BAVORO-207358 format. One record per residue (C-alpha): residue in three letters; x, y, z. Coordinates in pm, whole numbers, padded with zeros to 5 digits, always signed. Example, Ala and Ser with C-alpha at 12.3 -4.5 7.8 and 13.67 -1.06 7.14 Angstrom:
% BAVORO-207358
ALA+01230-00450+00780 SER+01367-00106+00714 
% end
This chain:
% BAVORO-207358
MET+23136+08054+10286 SER+23406+07882+10100 ALA+23219+07601+10008 ILE+22943+07765+09883 LYS+23160+07991+09654 ASN+23342+07702+09536 GLY+23018+07522+09417 SER+22889+07833+09219 ILE+23206+07832+09044 GLU+23209+07511+08962 ALA+22830+07514+08845 LEU+22933+07839+08595 LYS+23219+07567+08445 MET+22966+07333+08378 LEU+22747+07566+08220 ARG+23019+07719+07976 ALA+23072+07334+07890 LEU+22681+07270+07809 PRO+22611+07350+07421 ARG+22435+07635+07375 VAL+22025+07576+07283 SER+21954+07638+06926 LEU+21717+07467+06646 ALA+21967+07171+06617 ASN+21912+07057+06979 ILE+21563+07106+07027 ARG+21346+06812+06987 ASN+20976+06831+06854 THR+21020+07114+06664 GLY+20679+07082+06466 ALA+20868+07023+06131 PRO+20684+06808+05865 LYS+20779+06428+05835 LYS+20861+06349+05493 PHE+20627+06016+05362 VAL+20850+05705+05277 ARG+20662+05456+05144 GLY+20766+05081+05306 ARG+20900+04798+05147 GLY+20734+04606+04926 GLN+20739+04292+05147 HIS+20551+04474+05411 GLY+20270+04609+05208 GLY+20395+04905+05118 ASP+20320+04875+04742 LYS+19940+04804+04843 HIS+19860+05110+05057 GLY+19643+04883+05275 ALA+19433+04723+04982 GLY+19571+04383+05016 ASN+19658+04182+04675 LYS+19362+04094+04470 GLY+18984+04060+04475 SER+18702+04300+04626 GLY+18928+04471+04912 GLN+19124+04598+04629 ARG+18878+04723+04404 GLN+18696+04880+04702 ASN+18377+04636+04662 TYR+18319+04591+05009 MET+18086+04303+05144 ARG+17817+04450+05359 LEU+17753+04467+05694 GLY+17650+04117+05851 PHE+17752+03911+05562 GLU+18005+03634+05658 THR+18114+03506+05358 GLY+17860+03269+05271 ASN+17821+03140+05627 ASN+17481+03177+05770 PRO+17491+03529+05943 PHE+17455+03605+06271 TYR+17100+03766+06267 LEU+16926+03468+06109 ARG+17073+03181+06350 PHE+16783+03258+06584 PRO+16416+03178+06556 TYR+16182+03498+06481 GLU+15998+03633+06779 PRO+15635+03735+06690 TYR+15645+04031+06962 TYR+15867+04234+06690 LYS+15620+04207+06385 GLY+15574+04519+06270 HIS+15722+04712+06553 HIS+15866+05001+06281 PHE+15518+05051+06207 ARG+15373+05088+06561 LYS+15282+05414+06699 GLN+15466+05585+06961 TYR+15251+05817+07210 LEU+15521+06050+07375 PRO+15409+06027+07749 LEU+15340+06360+07953 SER+15189+06372+08322 LEU+14914+06548+08496 LEU+15202+06666+08759 GLN+15421+06827+08410 LEU+15062+06979+08303 GLN+15001+07142+08640 LYS+15387+07284+08654 MET+15310+07429+08308 ILE+15036+07610+08402 ASP+15141+07745+08724 THR+15433+07887+08514 ASN+15197+08070+08297 ARG+15343+07849+07999 ILE+14972+07738+07930 ASP+14678+07961+07935 ILE+14372+07792+08072 SER+14132+08008+07942 GLU+14196+07894+07588 PRO+14157+07502+07471 ILE+14468+07304+07511 ASP+14584+07089+07214 LEU+14885+06956+07083 ALA+14988+07269+06943 THR+14981+07470+07293 LEU+15243+07215+07436 CYS+15478+07229+07143 ASN+15459+07588+07214 THR+15543+07583+07578 GLY+15935+07440+07455 LEU+15898+07183+07712 TYR+15750+06896+07509 LYS+15932+06758+07235 LEU+15747+06605+06955 ARG+15920+06424+06675 PRO+15686+06302+06405 GLU+15999+06122+06218 GLU+16041+05887+06528 LYS+15664+05775+06504 HIS+15510+06010+06753 TYR+15144+06030+06731 GLY+15064+06258+06976 VAL+15015+06314+07393 HIS+15014+06008+07622 LEU+14829+06199+07915 THR+14943+05959+08216 ASP+14806+05959+08587 GLU+15089+06080+08769 GLY+15001+06361+08982 THR+14616+06293+09001 ASP+14605+06394+09377 ILE+14754+06764+09291 PHE+14618+06839+08965 SER+14348+07123+09010 SER+14315+07301+08703 LYS+13953+07348+08529 ILE+14075+07288+08152 ASN+13968+07192+07832 ILE+14261+06959+07645 GLU+14260+06748+07374 VAL+14504+06476+07359 GLN+14597+06166+07168 TRP+14598+05910+07469 ALA+14458+05882+07791 ASN+14346+05616+08069 GLU+14062+05579+08326 ALA+14231+05743+08622 THR+14388+06085+08392 ILE+13980+06111+08233 ALA+13878+06073+08643 ALA+14138+06361+08720 ILE+14036+06599+08473 GLU+13654+06592+08500 ARG+13663+06618+08862 ASN+13788+06987+08856 GLY+13525+07056+08638 GLY+13699+07014+08305 PHE+13661+06797+07930 ILE+13896+06580+07796 THR+13876+06481+07419 THR+14078+06229+07263 GLY+14166+06287+06895 PHE+14360+06128+06620 PHE+14579+06337+06407 ASP+14785+06168+06072 ILE+15148+06203+06041 HIS+15096+06494+05788 SER+14904+06698+06048 LEU+15136+06606+06333 TRP+15415+06848+06158 LEU+15177+07130+06101 LEU+15061+07109+06499 LYS+15464+07105+06572 ASP+15544+07422+06436 PRO+15210+07617+06315 GLU+15414+07932+06240 ALA+15671+07775+06016 PHE+15383+07609+05833 PHE+15126+07953+05825 ARG+15487+08101+05657 ARG+15460+07907+05338 GLY+15109+08022+05267 GLN+14941+07697+05174 PRO+14587+07612+05239 ILE+14528+07450+05601 PRO+14474+07060+05458 ARG+14213+06840+05624 ARG+14256+06607+05878 MET+14260+06237+05804 LEU+14029+05978+05997 PRO+14214+05699+06209 SER+14377+05415+06087 GLU+14210+05071+06117 ASP+14443+04967+06436 VAL+14294+05303+06654 ILE+13893+05367+06478 LEU+13767+05158+06779 TYR+13971+05341+07025 TYR+13869+05707+06914 SER+13510+05593+06877 SER+13446+05481+07234 PRO+13263+05726+07463 GLU+13459+05547+07736 ASN+13785+05710+07588 ARG+13618+06017+07544 GLY+13699+05988+07160 TYR+13605+06264+06914 LEU+13426+06031+06702 ALA+13163+05919+06961 ASP+12817+06002+06991 PRO+12825+06306+07264 GLU+12503+06187+07437 LYS+12719+05862+07537 ILE+12988+06082+07617 SER+12766+06255+07879 TYR+12650+05913+08010 GLU+13015+05775+08059 ARG+13086+06104+08243 LEU+12832+06020+08488 VAL+12955+05651+08523 LEU+13313+05737+08589 SER+13232+05970+08848 GLN+13027+05702+09007 LYS+13312+05476+09000 PHE+13578+05697+09094 GLY+13347+05839+09388 TYR+13334+06203+09308 GLU+13055+06454+09220 LEU+13076+06646+08868 PRO+13079+06992+08865 SER+12768+07172+08704 LEU+12817+07362+08384 SER+12597+07660+08316 GLU+12634+07926+08035 SER+12684+08179+08327 ASP+13007+08055+08403 SER+13268+08269+08222 MET+13441+07958+08104 TYR+13156+07809+07957 ASP+13272+07862+07568 VAL+13610+07764+07636 LEU+13502+07424+07794 MET+13238+07329+07566 GLU+13464+07434+07241 ARG+13501+07110+06998 LYS+13695+07049+06703 ASP+13549+06925+06375 PRO+13677+06571+06285 ARG+13859+06709+05985 GLN+13987+07032+06180 ILE+14354+07076+06285 PHE+14381+07390+06441 TYR+14147+07578+06698 GLY+13954+07842+06508 LEU+14097+07737+06164 GLU+13864+07582+05910 PRO+14056+07328+05661 GLY+14127+07530+05308 TRP+14199+07869+05502 ILE+14533+08048+05443 VAL+14671+08265+05706 ASN+14892+08539+05589 LEU+15121+08673+05865 VAL+15284+08951+05712 GLU+14904+09116+05684 LYS+14787+08918+05963 GLU+14481+08811+05734 ILE+14331+08493+05645 TYR+14173+08425+05357 LYS+13855+08161+05277 PRO+13801+07992+04974 LYS+13493+08113+04778 ASP+13448+07834+04542 GLN+13198+07594+04598 GLU+13370+07311+04503 LEU+13647+07405+04748 ILE+13414+07434+05014 GLU+13271+07085+04960 TYR+13605+06919+04929 TYR+13748+07066+05251 LYS+13410+06950+05449 THR+13411+06612+05307 
% end
């Protein structure tokens, strides 16, 4: 016990000898440091801008400039594969599996025709026209589980995808939209709030005109009779029987609805103005305007 008592007495003596805590002996008080310019021989008088020349005048060299040498991006031969790559159209993929999930979760109503606006309204398909996205590329992933009877319009589809849609009694159309029409389909409500008339859809460019005119691709510019023949040819190739469709079918009107080559939205003609506040549609009455939007 005496050893413990002596130890505590010595500790108290040491605490009495130590200085008390004050602002004078606390580090990192957070007080602002006073800026002092460095000596001239260490660059303190130039502020990091150098002695003379473009660096002092803030006239910096552009990126990639190597002071007169042959720059890095010009030392190698040109690759023809990348010619015009910034003009190429991109089609954002959407699989049949994802489409079936949207239908099963009631994000898409199959009692109405499906187009690009329907897919964007689900919130799961992100279209970016500013990145050269020109629509939907419907891929064949999930053909074995796709079982919906739909009428859908896409921008690109292969043979297996078309067969998967038509095997269930549905219809598929490949249609082209210009860049201005894509902005409207991405957010139709924002466009209707502007109070502007619906513009015409432009015709395809030269690089895709043959694709959208081919009945094998179910192009929207193809002959309907040739499309019916190609539907039969494709069913024989993939070994399935085309379901019959009669006017007594409850989905007959939905499956047979098509857009005009100048039409952007289903049920809305070019030149019409949609008033969301009063819930009315204004149609042009002047004959010149009617002819303009029809041609």
